[in-house]
Gaussian input, Z-matrix of N, CA and C with variables (Angstrom, degrees):
# hf/3-21g

backbone

0 1
 N
 C     1     B1
 C     2     B2     1     A1
 N     3     B3     2     A2     1     D1
 C     4     B4     3     A3     2     D2
 C     5     B5     4     A4     3     D3
 N     6     B6     5     A5     4     D4
 C     7     B7     6     A6     5     D5
 C     8     B8     7     A7     6     D6
 N     9     B9     8     A8     7     D7
 C    10    B10     9     A9     8     D8
 C    11    B11    10    A10     9     D9
 N    12    B12    11    A11    10    D10
 C    13    B13    12    A12    11    D11
 C    14    B14    13    A13    12    D12
 N    15    B15    14    A14    13    D13
 C    16    B16    15    A15    14    D14
 C    17    B17    16    A16    15    D15
 N    18    B18    17    A17    16    D16
 C    19    B19    18    A18    17    D17
 C    20    B20    19    A19    18    D18
 N    21    B21    20    A20    19    D19
 C    22    B22    21    A21    20    D20
 C    23    B23    22    A22    21    D21
 N    24    B24    23    A23    22    D22
 C    25    B25    24    A24    23    D23
 C    26    B26    25    A25    24    D24
 N    27    B27    26    A26    25    D25
 C    28    B28    27    A27    26    D26
 C    29    B29    28    A28    27    D27
 N    30    B30    29    A29    28    D28
 C    31    B31    30    A30    29    D29
 C    32    B32    31    A31    30    D30
 N    33    B33    32    A32    31    D31
 C    34    B34    33    A33    32    D32
 C    35    B35    34    A34    33    D33
 N    36    B36    35    A35    34    D34
 C    37    B37    36    A36    35    D35
 C    38    B38    37    A37    36    D36
 N    39    B39    38    A38    37    D37
 C    40    B40    39    A39    38    D38
 C    41    B41    40    A40    39    D39
 N    42    B42    41    A41    40    D40
 C    43    B43    42    A42    41    D41
 C    44    B44    43    A43    42    D42
 N    45    B45    44    A44    43    D43
 C    46    B46    45    A45    44    D44
 C    47    B47    46    A46    45    D45
 N    48    B48    47    A47    46    D46
 C    49    B49    48    A48    47    D47
 C    50    B50    49    A49    48    D48
 N    51    B51    50    A50    49    D49
 C    52    B52    51    A51    50    D50
 C    53    B53    52    A52    51    D51
 N    54    B54    53    A53    52    D52
 C    55    B55    54    A54    53    D53
 C    56    B56    55    A55    54    D54
 N    57    B57    56    A56    55    D55
 C    58    B58    57    A57    56    D56
 C    59    B59    58    A58    57    D57
 N    60    B60    59    A59    58    D58
 C    61    B61    60    A60    59    D59
 C    62    B62    61    A61    60    D60
 N    63    B63    62    A62    61    D61
 C    64    B64    63    A63    62    D62
 C    65    B65    64    A64    63    D63
 N    66    B66    65    A65    64    D64
 C    67    B67    66    A66    65    D65
 C    68    B68    67    A67    66    D66
 N    69    B69    68    A68    67    D67
 C    70    B70    69    A69    68    D68
 C    71    B71    70    A70    69    D69
 N    72    B72    71    A71    70    D70
 C    73    B73    72    A72    71    D71
 C    74    B74    73    A73    72    D72
 N    75    B75    74    A74    73    D73
 C    76    B76    75    A75    74    D74
 C    77    B77    76    A76    75    D75
 N    78    B78    77    A77    76    D76
 C    79    B79    78    A78    77    D77
 C    80    B80    79    A79    78    D78
 N    81    B81    80    A80    79    D79
 C    82    B82    81    A81    80    D80
 C    83    B83    82    A82    81    D81
 N    84    B84    83    A83    82    D82
 C    85    B85    84    A84    83    D83
 C    86    B86    85    A85    84    D84
 N    87    B87    86    A86    85    D85
 C    88    B88    87    A87    86    D86
 C    89    B89    88    A88    87    D87
 N    90    B90    89    A89    88    D88
 C    91    B91    90    A90    89    D89
 C    92    B92    91    A91    90    D90
 N    93    B93    92    A92    91    D91
 C    94    B94    93    A93    92    D92
 C    95    B95    94    A94    93    D93
 N    96    B96    95    A95    94    D94
 C    97    B97    96    A96    95    D95
 C    98    B98    97    A97    96    D96
 N    99    B99    98    A98    97    D97
 C   100   B100    99    A99    98    D98
 C   101   B101   100   A100    99    D99
 N   102   B102   101   A101   100   D100
 C   103   B103   102   A102   101   D101
 C   104   B104   103   A103   102   D102
 N   105   B105   104   A104   103   D103
 C   106   B106   105   A105   104   D104
 C   107   B107   106   A106   105   D105
 N   108   B108   107   A107   106   D106
 C   109   B109   108   A108   107   D107
 C   110   B110   109   A109   108   D108
 N   111   B111   110   A110   109   D109
 C   112   B112   111   A111   110   D110
 C   113   B113   112   A112   111   D111
 N   114   B114   113   A113   112   D112
 C   115   B115   114   A114   113   D113
 C   116   B116   115   A115   114   D114
 N   117   B117   116   A116   115   D115
 C   118   B118   117   A117   116   D116
 C   119   B119   118   A118   117   D117
 N   120   B120   119   A119   118   D118
 C   121   B121   120   A120   119   D119
 C   122   B122   121   A121   120   D120
 N   123   B123   122   A122   121   D121
 C   124   B124   123   A123   122   D122
 C   125   B125   124   A124   123   D123
 N   126   B126   125   A125   124   D124
 C   127   B127   126   A126   125   D125
 C   128   B128   127   A127   126   D126
 N   129   B129   128   A128   127   D127
 C   130   B130   129   A129   128   D128
 C   131   B131   130   A130   129   D129
 N   132   B132   131   A131   130   D130
 C   133   B133   132   A132   131   D131
 C   134   B134   133   A133   132   D132
 N   135   B135   134   A134   133   D133
 C   136   B136   135   A135   134   D134
 C   137   B137   136   A136   135   D135
 N   138   B138   137   A137   136   D136
 C   139   B139   138   A138   137   D137
 C   140   B140   139   A139   138   D138
 N   141   B141   140   A140   139   D139
 C   142   B142   141   A141   140   D140
 C   143   B143   142   A142   141   D141
 N   144   B144   143   A143   142   D142
 C   145   B145   144   A144   143   D143
 C   146   B146   145   A145   144   D144
 N   147   B147   146   A146   145   D145
 C   148   B148   147   A147   146   D146
 C   149   B149   148   A148   147   D147
 N   150   B150   149   A149   148   D148
 C   151   B151   150   A150   149   D149
 C   152   B152   151   A151   150   D150
 N   153   B153   152   A152   151   D151
 C   154   B154   153   A153   152   D152
 C   155   B155   154   A154   153   D153
 N   156   B156   155   A155   154   D154
 C   157   B157   156   A156   155   D155
 C   158   B158   157   A157   156   D156
 N   159   B159   158   A158   157   D157
 C   160   B160   159   A159   158   D158
 C   161   B161   160   A160   159   D159
 N   162   B162   161   A161   160   D160
 C   163   B163   162   A162   161   D161
 C   164   B164   163   A163   162   D162
 N   165   B165   164   A164   163   D163
 C   166   B166   165   A165   164   D164
 C   167   B167   166   A166   165   D165
 N   168   B168   167   A167   166   D166
 C   169   B169   168   A168   167   D167
 C   170   B170   169   A169   168   D168
 N   171   B171   170   A170   169   D169
 C   172   B172   171   A171   170   D170
 C   173   B173   172   A172   171   D171
 N   174   B174   173   A173   172   D172
 C   175   B175   174   A174   173   D173
 C   176   B176   175   A175   174   D174
 N   177   B177   176   A176   175   D175
 C   178   B178   177   A177   176   D176
 C   179   B179   178   A178   177   D177
 N   180   B180   179   A179   178   D178
 C   181   B181   180   A180   179   D179
 C   182   B182   181   A181   180   D180
 N   183   B183   182   A182   181   D181
 C   184   B184   183   A183   182   D182
 C   185   B185   184   A184   183   D183
 N   186   B186   185   A185   184   D184
 C   187   B187   186   A186   185   D185
 C   188   B188   187   A187   186   D186
 N   189   B189   188   A188   187   D187
 C   190   B190   189   A189   188   D188
 C   191   B191   190   A190   189   D189
 N   192   B192   191   A191   190   D190
 C   193   B193   192   A192   191   D191
 C   194   B194   193   A193   192   D192
 N   195   B195   194   A194   193   D193
 C   196   B196   195   A195   194   D194
 C   197   B197   196   A196   195   D195
 N   198   B198   197   A197   196   D196
 C   199   B199   198   A198   197   D197
 C   200   B200   199   A199   198   D198
 N   201   B201   200   A200   199   D199
 C   202   B202   201   A201   200   D200
 C   203   B203   202   A202   201   D201
 N   204   B204   203   A203   202   D202
 C   205   B205   204   A204   203   D203
 C   206   B206   205   A205   204   D204
 N   207   B207   206   A206   205   D205
 C   208   B208   207   A207   206   D206
 C   209   B209   208   A208   207   D207
 N   210   B210   209   A209   208   D208
 C   211   B211   210   A210   209   D209
 C   212   B212   211   A211   210   D210
 N   213   B213   212   A212   211   D211
 C   214   B214   213   A213   212   D212
 C   215   B215   214   A214   213   D213
 N   216   B216   215   A215   214   D214
 C   217   B217   216   A216   215   D215
 C   218   B218   217   A217   216   D216
 N   219   B219   218   A218   217   D217
 C   220   B220   219   A219   218   D218
 C   221   B221   220   A220   219   D219

   B1=1.4515
   B2=1.5223
   B3=1.3061
   B4=1.4494
   B5=1.5217
   B6=1.3442
   B7=1.4654
   B8=1.5171
   B9=1.3374
   B10=1.4610
   B11=1.5165
   B12=1.3288
   B13=1.4602
   B14=1.5213
   B15=1.3331
   B16=1.4573
   B17=1.5133
   B18=1.3325
   B19=1.4586
   B20=1.5180
   B21=1.3212
   B22=1.4571
   B23=1.5173
   B24=1.3314
   B25=1.4578
   B26=1.5236
   B27=1.3338
   B28=1.4644
   B29=1.5211
   B30=1.3276
   B31=1.4613
   B32=1.5256
   B33=1.3202
   B34=1.4554
   B35=1.5221
   B36=1.3098
   B37=1.4645
   B38=1.5214
   B39=1.3014
   B40=1.4537
   B41=1.5322
   B42=1.3225
   B43=1.4688
   B44=1.5253
   B45=1.3231
   B46=1.4749
   B47=1.5298
   B48=1.3114
   B49=1.4643
   B50=1.5251
   B51=1.3164
   B52=1.4637
   B53=1.5232
   B54=1.3181
   B55=1.4603
   B56=1.5260
   B57=1.3136
   B58=1.4681
   B59=1.5234
   B60=1.3230
   B61=1.4594
   B62=1.5251
   B63=1.3167
   B64=1.4615
   B65=1.5205
   B66=1.3016
   B67=1.4515
   B68=1.5240
   B69=1.3252
   B70=1.4626
   B71=1.5311
   B72=1.3217
   B73=1.4679
   B74=1.5212
   B75=1.3250
   B76=1.4569
   B77=1.5271
   B78=1.3080
   B79=1.4790
   B80=1.5333
   B81=1.3243
   B82=1.4601
   B83=1.5292
   B84=1.3275
   B85=1.4574
   B86=1.5241
   B87=1.3207
   B88=1.4538
   B89=1.5266
   B90=1.3296
   B91=1.4574
   B92=1.5201
   B93=1.3231
   B94=1.4606
   B95=1.5124
   B96=1.3144
   B97=1.4588
   B98=1.5253
   B99=1.3306
   B100=1.4644
   B101=1.5217
   B102=1.3334
   B103=1.4592
   B104=1.5245
   B105=1.3102
   B106=1.4679
   B107=1.5219
   B108=1.3266
   B109=1.4601
   B110=1.5316
   B111=1.3199
   B112=1.4529
   B113=1.5161
   B114=1.3279
   B115=1.4618
   B116=1.5208
   B117=1.3173
   B118=1.4609
   B119=1.5219
   B120=1.3250
   B121=1.4562
   B122=1.5208
   B123=1.3319
   B124=1.4717
   B125=1.5225
   B126=1.3252
   B127=1.4609
   B128=1.5163
   B129=1.3221
   B130=1.4659
   B131=1.5286
   B132=1.3444
   B133=1.4731
   B134=1.5175
   B135=1.3244
   B136=1.4679
   B137=1.5257
   B138=1.3378
   B139=1.4603
   B140=1.5243
   B141=1.3202
   B142=1.4562
   B143=1.5246
   B144=1.3360
   B145=1.4634
   B146=1.5266
   B147=1.3239
   B148=1.4583
   B149=1.5153
   B150=1.3148
   B151=1.4659
   B152=1.5171
   B153=1.3154
   B154=1.4628
   B155=1.5233
   B156=1.3321
   B157=1.4530
   B158=1.5137
   B159=1.3347
   B160=1.4592
   B161=1.5328
   B162=1.3397
   B163=1.4649
   B164=1.5340
   B165=1.3095
   B166=1.4643
   B167=1.5275
   B168=1.3231
   B169=1.4720
   B170=1.5195
   B171=1.2974
   B172=1.4595
   B173=1.5266
   B174=1.3204
   B175=1.4703
   B176=1.5180
   B177=1.3108
   B178=1.4600
   B179=1.5234
   B180=1.3075
   B181=1.4610
   B182=1.5288
   B183=1.3237
   B184=1.4692
   B185=1.5189
   B186=1.3354
   B187=1.4722
   B188=1.5279
   B189=1.3209
   B190=1.4601
   B191=1.5186
   B192=1.3244
   B193=1.4612
   B194=1.5221
   B195=1.3105
   B196=1.4618
   B197=1.5262
   B198=1.3173
   B199=1.4614
   B200=1.5267
   B201=1.3355
   B202=1.4676
   B203=1.5262
   B204=1.3261
   B205=1.4621
   B206=1.5288
   B207=1.3260
   B208=1.4678
   B209=1.5226
   B210=1.3225
   B211=1.4709
   B212=1.5196
   B213=1.3114
   B214=1.4709
   B215=1.5303
   B216=1.3133
   B217=1.4610
   B218=1.5198
   B219=1.3121
   B220=1.4736
   B221=1.5014
   A1=109.39
   A2=116.07
   A3=121.92
   A4=109.37
   A5=117.04
   A6=120.30
   A7=112.65
   A8=117.83
   A9=121.04
   A10=110.43
   A11=115.79
   A12=120.52
   A13=112.06
   A14=117.56
   A15=120.16
   A16=109.61
   A17=117.57
   A18=120.06
   A19=111.18
   A20=115.82
   A21=119.89
   A22=109.24
   A23=116.31
   A24=120.08
   A25=111.04
   A26=117.74
   A27=120.30
   A28=111.94
   A29=117.47
   A30=121.60
   A31=112.71
   A32=117.78
   A33=120.95
   A34=110.03
   A35=117.07
   A36=119.96
   A37=111.60
   A38=116.03
   A39=123.21
   A40=109.83
   A41=116.91
   A42=122.31
   A43=110.59
   A44=117.47
   A45=120.07
   A46=110.91
   A47=116.70
   A48=120.87
   A49=109.95
   A50=116.34
   A51=121.02
   A52=111.10
   A53=117.25
   A54=120.80
   A55=112.31
   A56=118.40
   A57=121.98
   A58=112.75
   A59=117.50
   A60=121.29
   A61=111.33
   A62=115.39
   A63=121.49
   A64=109.13
   A65=115.66
   A66=121.87
   A67=109.38
   A68=118.29
   A69=119.94
   A70=113.70
   A71=117.76
   A72=121.21
   A73=112.83
   A74=116.14
   A75=120.57
   A76=114.01
   A77=116.68
   A78=123.21
   A79=111.57
   A80=116.76
   A81=121.60
   A82=109.76
   A83=115.33
   A84=120.90
   A85=110.81
   A86=115.37
   A87=121.40
   A88=109.36
   A89=115.78
   A90=122.20
   A91=108.08
   A92=116.25
   A93=121.10
   A94=110.29
   A95=116.62
   A96=123.16
   A97=105.25
   A98=116.81
   A99=121.28
   A100=112.08
   A101=117.59
   A102=120.61
   A103=111.86
   A104=116.71
   A105=120.55
   A106=112.55
   A107=117.95
   A108=123.43
   A109=110.04
   A110=115.17
   A111=120.83
   A112=110.21
   A113=115.38
   A114=122.66
   A115=107.93
   A116=115.74
   A117=121.73
   A118=110.69
   A119=115.14
   A120=122.23
   A121=106.65
   A122=115.25
   A123=118.87
   A124=111.47
   A125=116.70
   A126=120.65
   A127=113.34
   A128=116.89
   A129=121.07
   A130=111.95
   A131=116.42
   A132=122.17
   A133=112.39
   A134=115.66
   A135=121.16
   A136=109.63
   A137=115.09
   A138=122.18
   A139=108.33
   A140=115.05
   A141=121.97
   A142=108.83
   A143=118.02
   A144=119.89
   A145=112.13
   A146=114.39
   A147=122.01
   A148=105.97
   A149=116.36
   A150=120.97
   A151=109.71
   A152=115.24
   A153=122.21
   A154=111.36
   A155=115.57
   A156=121.33
   A157=115.45
   A158=117.71
   A159=121.76
   A160=110.00
   A161=117.52
   A162=119.89
   A163=110.39
   A164=116.53
   A165=121.54
   A166=108.02
   A167=115.41
   A168=121.07
   A169=111.18
   A170=115.35
   A171=122.92
   A172=107.68
   A173=117.17
   A174=120.15
   A175=112.29
   A176=117.39
   A177=120.52
   A178=112.73
   A179=117.72
   A180=122.88
   A181=112.19
   A182=117.87
   A183=122.16
   A184=111.11
   A185=113.51
   A186=118.33
   A187=108.17
   A188=115.44
   A189=121.64
   A190=109.34
   A191=115.97
   A192=121.40
   A193=110.96
   A194=115.38
   A195=120.52
   A196=108.92
   A197=116.13
   A198=121.18
   A199=110.57
   A200=117.23
   A201=121.32
   A202=110.88
   A203=117.65
   A204=121.02
   A205=110.93
   A206=116.04
   A207=119.74
   A208=111.19
   A209=117.41
   A210=121.58
   A211=111.37
   A212=117.62
   A213=121.88
   A214=111.08
   A215=117.68
   A216=121.12
   A217=112.48
   A218=118.08
   A219=120.91
   A220=111.89
   D1=138.82
   D2=-179.97
   D3=-85.56
   D4=114.84
   D5=-178.84
   D6=-100.47
   D7=-1.68
   D8=177.72
   D9=-72.31
   D10=155.75
   D11=177.53
   D12=-74.71
   D13=-27.41
   D14=-179.66
   D15=-81.41
   D16=141.26
   D17=-179.11
   D18=-68.93
   D19=142.91
   D20=176.39
   D21=-84.71
   D22=170.24
   D23=179.62
   D24=-63.74
   D25=-24.23
   D26=177.85
   D27=-75.61
   D28=-18.59
   D29=-177.45
   D30=-81.08
   D31=-18.38
   D32=-179.50
   D33=-117.61
   D34=143.75
   D35=179.62
   D36=-70.03
   D37=163.22
   D38=177.70
   D39=-60.29
   D40=144.20
   D41=-178.73
   D42=-57.44
   D43=-37.19
   D44=-179.74
   D45=-63.87
   D46=-34.59
   D47=178.15
   D48=-68.94
   D49=-44.20
   D50=-179.97
   D51=-59.28
   D52=-40.09
   D53=-178.93
   D54=-64.66
   D55=-22.53
   D56=-179.95
   D57=-87.62
   D58=-18.52
   D59=-176.23
   D60=-82.36
   D61=147.16
   D62=175.20
   D63=-131.50
   D64=160.89
   D65=177.56
   D66=-65.89
   D67=131.91
   D68=178.97
   D69=-67.00
   D70=-18.29
   D71=178.97
   D72=-89.96
   D73=-51.14
   D74=-172.11
   D75=-102.26
   D76=-12.52
   D77=-176.54
   D78=63.17
   D79=20.42
   D80=177.79
   D81=-94.34
   D82=164.46
   D83=-179.10
   D84=-65.47
   D85=145.72
   D86=177.48
   D87=-97.70
   D88=150.74
   D89=-179.18
   D90=-113.93
   D91=131.53
   D92=179.19
   D93=-78.05
   D94=126.69
   D95=172.35
   D96=-107.05
   D97=96.49
   D98=-175.88
   D99=-66.78
   D100=-30.91
   D101=-178.83
   D102=-61.83
   D103=-35.49
   D104=-177.27
   D105=-109.75
   D106=1.34
   D107=-178.21
   D108=51.84
   D109=63.34
   D110=179.03
   D111=-153.04
   D112=163.33
   D113=176.50
   D114=-107.98
   D115=130.70
   D116=-174.00
   D117=-107.47
   D118=134.26
   D119=171.13
   D120=-107.71
   D121=107.27
   D122=-179.53
   D123=-65.29
   D124=-40.56
   D125=-178.27
   D126=-64.18
   D127=-39.97
   D128=-179.75
   D129=-88.66
   D130=-11.29
   D131=-179.47
   D132=60.12
   D133=41.54
   D134=178.15
   D135=-134.52
   D136=160.39
   D137=176.35
   D138=-126.29
   D139=131.37
   D140=179.80
   D141=-101.78
   D142=130.62
   D143=-177.91
   D144=-72.66
   D145=156.77
   D146=171.64
   D147=-118.07
   D148=119.31
   D149=-179.18
   D150=-120.57
   D151=123.80
   D152=-179.07
   D153=54.04
   D154=36.95
   D155=177.66
   D156=82.88
   D157=2.78
   D158=-177.52
   D159=-111.17
   D160=117.34
   D161=177.03
   D162=-69.90
   D163=130.23
   D164=178.79
   D165=-101.59
   D166=93.72
   D167=-175.56
   D168=-91.17
   D169=45.83
   D170=179.62
   D171=-107.70
   D172=133.34
   D173=-178.45
   D174=-61.39
   D175=-29.07
   D176=177.71
   D177=-67.25
   D178=-22.05
   D179=179.31
   D180=-95.23
   D181=-16.69
   D182=-175.42
   D183=-74.35
   D184=151.38
   D185=173.64
   D186=-116.57
   D187=146.19
   D188=179.87
   D189=-76.54
   D190=137.96
   D191=-179.96
   D192=-96.36
   D193=142.43
   D194=175.48
   D195=-81.33
   D196=165.63
   D197=178.18
   D198=-61.73
   D199=-36.13
   D200=179.25
   D201=-64.86
   D202=-41.27
   D203=179.32
   D204=-64.40
   D205=-41.02
   D206=178.02
   D207=-63.34
   D208=-40.83
   D209=178.99
   D210=-63.34
   D211=-35.99
   D212=-178.81
   D213=-68.58
   D214=-25.62
   D215=-178.59
   D216=-79.95
   D217=-15.23
   D218=-176.95
   D219=-80.99

């Protein structure tokens, strides 16, 4: 078990997989936020978690992003 605070390579999906995924709301490309282990949709202003390397692109799992969080991603 990984006890470090930083995500391991097993915690995030392969970059090629991420490039194929789109936001279920806006159909726009998602951006990987490695610090929080999540995929961000700038257009929808939400972040989808990645758990055990699996992106959960369900709106019930997404969290709303603040304007400050969106600015930090640019």
